[in-house]
C-alpha positions in Angstrom: 0.0 0.0 0.0 1.5 3.2 -1.1 0.7 6.7 0.5 -1.7 7.5 -2.3 -3.5 4.3 -2.0 -3.5 4.8 1.8 -5.1 8.3 1.4 -7.6 7.2 -1.1 -8.8 4.0 0.8 -9.3 6.1 4.0 -11.2 8.8 1.9 -13.4 5.8 0.6 -14.5 5.4 4.2 -15.1 9.0 4.9 -11.8 9.8 6.7 -9.9 12.7 5.0 -6.2 13.1 5.8 -4.6 16.6 5.4 -1.1 17.2 4.1 0.0 17.7 7.9 -1.5 14.2 8.9 0.1 12.4 6.0 3.4 14.1 6.8 2.9 12.8 10.6 2.4 9.4 9.1 5.4 9.6 7.0 7.5 10.7 10.2 5.9 7.9 12.1 7.2 5.4 9.5 10.7 6.8 9.6 10.9 6.9 13.3 9.6 3.4 13.7 12.2 2.0 11.2 15.0 3.9 12.9 14.3 2.9 16.4 13.4 -0.7 15.4 17.2 -1.1 14.5 18.1 -0.8 18.2 15.1 -2.3 19.8 12.5 -4.9 18.6 9.3 -2.8 18.0 7.9 -4.7 15.0 8.7 -7.4 12.4 7.1 -5.3 9.6 9.3 -2.7 8.4 8.7 -2.3 4.6 6.9 1.0 4.0 4.0 -0.5 2.0 3.5 -3.1 4.8 3.7 -0.6 7.6 1.1 1.6 5.9 -1.3 -1.3 5.4 -0.6 -3.7 8.3 -0.1 -1.0 11.1 -1.5 2.4 9.9 -4.5 1.3 7.8 -5.2 -1.5 10.1 -5.3 0.5 13.2 -7.5 3.2 11.7 -10.0 0.5 10.6 -11.5 0.6 14.1 -13.0 4.0 13.0 -14.8 2.3 10.2 -17.1 0.6 12.8 -16.9 2.8 15.8 -17.4 6.7 15.9 -14.1 8.3 16.9 -15.3 11.8 15.9 -16.9 12.3 19.3 -14.8 13.6 22.2 -13.3 10.5 23.8 -10.5 9.8 26.3 -8.9 6.5 25.1 -6.8 4.1 26.8 -4.7 1.7 24.6 -3.5 -1.5 26.4 -0.3 -3.0 25.3 0.0 -0.8 22.4 3.6 -1.7 21.7 4.8 0.8 19.0 1.6 2.7 19.3 -1.1 0.6 17.6 -3.8 1.2 17.1 -4.0 4.5 19.2 -1.3 6.6 17.5 -2.6 6.2 14.1 -6.1 7.0 15.5 -4.9 10.1 17.2 -3.2 11.3 13.9 -6.4 10.7 12.0 -8.7 12.3 14.8 -6.4 14.8 16.6 -9.0 15.8 19.2 -8.6 12.4 20.9 -7.1 12.2 24.2 -5.1 9.1 24.4 -3.2 7.3 27.3 -1.1 4.2 26.4 -0.2 1.8 29.1 2.7 -0.7 28.3 4.7 -3.1 30.5 8.1 -2.4 28.7 9.9 0.9 29.6 11.8 1.0 26.2 8.5 1.1 24.3 7.4 4.0 26.5 10.7 5.8 25.6 10.0 5.3 21.9 6.4 6.7 22.3 7.7 9.6 24.3 10.2 10.4 21.4 7.6 9.8 18.8 5.1 12.1 20.4 7.7 14.8 20.2 8.6 14.1 16.6 5.0 14.3 15.7 4.1 17.1 18.0 1.2 15.3 19.5 -0.8 16.9 22.3 -3.0 15.1 24.8 -1.1 11.8 24.9 0.2 10.2 28.0 2.4 7.0 28.2 2.5 5.0 31.4 4.8 2.2 32.3 2.8 -0.4 34.1 1.4 -3.8 33.9 -2.4 -3.6 32.8 -3.3 -5.7 35.9 -1.9 -3.0 38.3 -3.0 -0.1 36.2 -6.5 -1.5 36.3 -6.8 -1.3 40.0 -5.3 2.2 40.2 -8.3 4.5 41.4 -7.0 7.3 39.1 -7.5 5.0 35.9 -10.1 2.4 37.0 -13.4 2.8 35.3 -12.3 6.3 34.1 -12.0 5.9 30.1 -14.7 6.4 27.5 -13.0 3.7 25.3 -10.3 1.1 25.7 -8.5 -0.3 22.8 -6.4 -3.3 22.3 -5.0 -4.8 19.2 -3.9 -8.5 19.1 -2.6 -8.4 22.7 -4.1 -11.8 24.2 -7.2 -13.9 23.7 -10.6 -12.3 24.6 -10.9 -14.2 28.1 -7.6 -12.6 29.1 -7.9 -9.5 27.3 -11.4 -8.5 28.8 -9.8 -8.7 32.4 -6.9 -6.4 31.4 -9.3 -3.8 29.5 -12.8 -3.8 30.9 -12.0 -2.7 34.5 -10.6 0.6 32.9 -13.8 1.3 31.0 -16.3 3.7 32.6 -19.9 2.4 32.9 -21.6 3.2 29.6 -18.4 3.3 27.8 -16.8 0.8 25.2 -14.1 -1.7 24.7 -13.0 -2.2 21.2 -10.9 -5.3 20.5 -9.2 -5.7 17.2 -8.7 -9.2 16.2 -7.5 -11.2 13.1 -9.2 -14.6 12.3 -11.0 -17.1 14.7 -12.6 -14.1 16.7 -15.9 -16.4 16.9 -14.0 -19.1 18.7 -12.4 -16.5 21.0 -15.7 -14.8 21.7 -17.4 -18.1 22.5 -14.7 -18.9 25.1 -14.5 -15.2 26.2 -18.3 -14.7 26.9 -18.0 -15.6 30.6 -15.1 -13.1 31.2 -17.0 -10.3 29.4 -20.1 -10.6 31.4 -18.3 -11.3 34.7 -16.4 -8.1 34.2 -19.5 -6.1 33.4 -19.5 -6.1 29.7 -21.9 -7.1 26.9 -20.9 -7.7 23.2 -22.6 -5.0 21.3 -21.5 -5.6 17.7 -18.9 -7.6 15.8 -17.7 -6.6 12.5 -15.6 -9.0 10.0 -13.9 -7.5 7.1 -10.8 -8.2 4.8 -7.7 -6.1 5.0 -7.3 -4.8 1.4 -4.6 -6.2 -0.9 -3.6 -9.2 1.2 -7.3 -10.0 1.9 -6.7 -11.3 5.4 -9.5 -11.6 7.9 -10.0 -8.8 10.5 -12.6 -8.6 13.4 -13.6 -5.5 15.4 -15.4 -6.5 18.6 -17.4 -3.6 20.2 -18.3 -4.4 23.8 -20.3 -2.1 26.1 -19.7 -1.7 29.7 -23.1 -2.1 31.4 -22.1 -2.4 35.0 -19.2 -2.0 37.3 -16.4 -4.5 37.3 -16.3 -6.4 40.7 -13.5 -5.1 42.9 -11.5 -8.5 42.7 -10.7 -7.8 39.0 -8.2 -7.4 37.6 -6.3 -10.2 39.4 -2.6 -10.0 40.2 -0.1 -9.6 37.3 0.1 -12.9 35.4 -3.0 -14.4 36.8 -5.4 -13.6 34.0 -3.2 -15.4 31.4 -2.6 -18.4 33.6 -6.0 -18.7 35.0 -8.5 -17.0 32.7 -12.0 -16.5 33.4 -13.5 -19.2 31.2 
């Protein structure tokens, strides 16, 4: 996917990128590749692949969820900033908080935010399990996103405690989302969520399956969740 195709395919979805925004994506790409030489941020480094599999794929959440509204978004385990930084570039009014367990990735994100001149972005070095019990963050976000971090039964315990009642958790998945959902339903409901919508589409050009799961937070998460770091992965709610 070249830059013109990236711009045109987003325009088809009603998302218009200015020259400034396209410049930000170009700087994002170069900064990602430069830092990737000294730390492992991504296995995807070819420009066309980065634009398709990272930038376009991240923004695809906005094809199915309204990002034009004023939102404070928390991105759990964003790694090199996906999906939240591409979404922030496309929708500059968003306030974004990223929590990641690796400090070197937080260093990259701080540098990236300076290069891109992003405002209203916060990067926090923490485990999602401890972040989710912090009263400053628990049940305080309009939207929580996660892209291919863990299976739904685990991911729900990391993300839903951060969503305010009435807010949403948007999980971005590749194939086999139905299997994950059937196993993850118990965790979703236990933690106060309910599947609102599921969207399946194919990523253009490579035609690989993608799924966007939109979960609404209907009631407060019980105080015992999230459990201690590592426990959700070892003993998922299933």
